[in-house]
N, C-alpha and C positions, 0 to 999 in steps of 0.2 A: 064352686067356681063354674062359669058358664062353659057346656058342651063346644065342644071345637067343631067349626063351621067350615072352616076355610086353611086349607094350608098353601104357603105361599115357601117357594122353593130357588134357592140361587141354580145359577147355572155350572159356572167353571167350577170343577173340585167337587162339584155335588152330585151333578146330573153327566156331564161328561169329564172325562178325565183326562182335564188338560196337560199338568203336568207328563204323564206320561206321553201325550201326542208332542208336547215342545219334544222332552226327553227322545226321542225315538229319531226326531226330523232332526234334532243337533247331530244326535251321532250319523245315521245317513249322509247328514251333509260334511261332517269333518271327514269320515273316511273317505267318502270322494276326493277331497284336497288332498288326502294321506297318498289317494293313486297318483295324483297329479307333481305332487311338492314332496321334500322331504322334511313332513310335520309331526308330529305325535297328534293323534288325533284327540285326547282326551285335554291336551294343554291347549288346542285350539278350540277349544267349547269355554273350558274353564277363561280365556283371553278376551272372544269374544263376546259369552257371558257380561260379564263387569264393564267393558269398553261399553256395551249398549244400554246399558243404566248409565254409566256417567255421559254419555251421549247424550241419549233421553232427557235427564236432568238439567244439561245446556241445552233445549232445544225452547224458543220463545210461549210455544202453548203449554210448557210440563204441567204449569200452574191448575190450569184449566185440565189438562190430561187427567193428574194427581186425582183429582178434585171429584170425577167423575170414574176413577180407575180404570183407564187405561194404562195398562203397566208396561215397561219395555220392552218383554220380550211379545209382546202383543203387537208393537210398532214394527218389531224386528219383519213382520209378515202380513199384516193389515194391509190394507189397501187407504182407508180412510174415505171414499167416496159421500159421506151424508154431508148436507148441508145445511145442518139446524143451528151450525155455530162456526162463527168466521175460526174457529182455533182449529175446527175440522177440515175446512179448505187450507188451512197452514200445514196441518198435517198431513194431509194428504199429498200437497204440494213436496213438503220436506220429506215424505218415508222413502222416498225410494233411493236417496243420496244418503240418506242416518243410514239404510240397511248395507249399500254398500260399504261405506265408512266403517262402522263396524265389523265388516271382517275382511277386510285390505288394512285397518288397522291391526286386526288381530294375527294377521298372518304378518302383518310388522313386525309389531311386539318378538313373532321365533323366528325372526331374519330370513323373513320372504317378502320380497318387494314387488308385488303384482297384484296391480291396482284393476286387471282385465277379469284376475283368476277369483278376486275377490266378488267382482260385479256378480261375474257366474252363481258362484259360494250363497250368496245375497237372495238372487232367486231361484235358487238349486232349493235351499231351508224354505220360503215360502211355499214350493211347491212341494218339499216334504211333507211341512206340518199340512196342508191343502189334503192330504193324501192320508190324512189320520184321525180321522171325524172318528174319537171313540168315547164308548160311555163304556160306564163299569156295568158289572155284571146284573145288578140285580135292578140296576135303571128301568127300565119297561116291567119289571115285577112290581114295583113298586106302583108306579105311576097305576098300571092296570088294577092295583087290587084298590085303592084308594080313591078313584075318580069316579067310580058310582056312588060314593057316600057323601062325597066334601067338593067343595070349589076349590078347584085348584092355579095359585098364578104365579109363573116364572117373572122373578124380580134378579134383572143381571145389572151389575155396574160394567159399563165400556160404554165404546161406540156404536150406534144402534149398529151401521151398516158391518162391521164386525162381527158383534153378538148375534146378528138375525143370520148373518152367513152360518153362524155354529148353528146356531138352531136349525137353518134349512139342511145341513150337510147331515144332520141324523133323520131321515126318512120316518114321520110320524109322529115324532117328539111335539111339534107342536097342539096336534090334536089332542092331545091330554089337558091342554089347559085354555080356560076361561081369558085369560088376560097373559098376556106378554107387554114388561114394563122394562124398558130400559134406562139407564142413566142417565146417556148421551140426549135421549131424546125429553127425558121430561127435565132435564137441566140442574140435579142435585142426586149424587150418589149416598149409596150407603157409606156411612151410620147416618146421615141426613133425619131427623124422623119426620121432614116432609114428604121425602117418597114412600116412607111404610104407611106414615097416613094415606097416601094421593091409593097406594093399593088398598088399601079397607075401604077406600070410598067406591073403588071400581068394584069390590065385593060383594060392599053394603054392608058388611061388620063391621062388630067394635073390636075394640085390641085384644079383651080377653075371647073374643070368639075366634081368635085365628093364632096360627102356630106357623111358626117360623122355622126351615130346617137350611143350614146352611155349612160351611166344613171353616166359614171365618169370623178369630173370637171380635176383632177388630171393625169388621164391617156389618157381617148377618147378626152374631149374636149381641154386640153392640149398639145396632138399632135397634132391634126388637125390644132389649130390655129397656131402652129408653123411652116407649111407649108403651112399657107394662103389658107385653105381650109375650105371650110364654113360648119356648126356644129348643130347637133343638141344633147341640154341635156336633159335628161328625168331625172327629178330632181320627185322622188317618196317620199322622203322624206320634203319637201316643206322647201328647205334650200335655202339659200342665196349665189349666186356666188361671187365671190371675184372681184375688178374690174379691178386686173390685169387678169381675168382668165375668162372673160364674153362669155359668148357660142352665136354664132349668133341667135339658137332659144330657149326658152325653152317651156316644154312640162309637163305634168303631168303624162300622160300615151300614150302607145304606138302607139292608136289607133291615136291619135291627129296628128300624122307624117303625116296623109294622107292629112290633111287641110293644111300640108304646101308645102309637093310634091304633086302633084295633077297626078294622074295615069293614 
């Protein structure tokens, strides 16, 4: 087995704690709604989460967005100004109305017919999410330990402008990486083998000389396994990997990566 020369990291919920950022943004926005009208904050959050997913799936650009893995929750706060693909132009044009509709219809499900408040909450949610660029406690500890010995590449699915905004929101994060590869710029997303092969080409290493680290079995681990790359699954929620998609290594938190890869 060849020694590891490069480590490829996923971004969302691997280095950035996106789930928590989204959750806190929902809580703050729904509490603000409850201060204005008679709604239960948790019920409003549940309604908006479900409606945003359904409305997102109805958008004409959904298939492309799904392929590069822009999620409905990202569409709920992103701007999507990138010009790399016509679908981004459409998503950027439709996003403000989509965001407003999700919150307005969420209120309506709870008996509140107030499009003006819906528009206000849509803007509030985007603001609250942008004010929460959260990373895991061990993110910089791990990157600092690995940077001297390995090439590091950040491989993230999503829209170029939104993913770059996430990276830029964390001072110093980009400095640890030799390359940052975003699916929306490349044109295909994980688990497509082509984006992993492109990452290896950028690094100048073989699949046997690289390690993929990520939290998503269906994208990070599946894609790495498809090209014969060793991988580490960060299992945040104590799930069980299916037999057909077993990771090379499984950890519960990012800091445990240092036990696998000795810096």
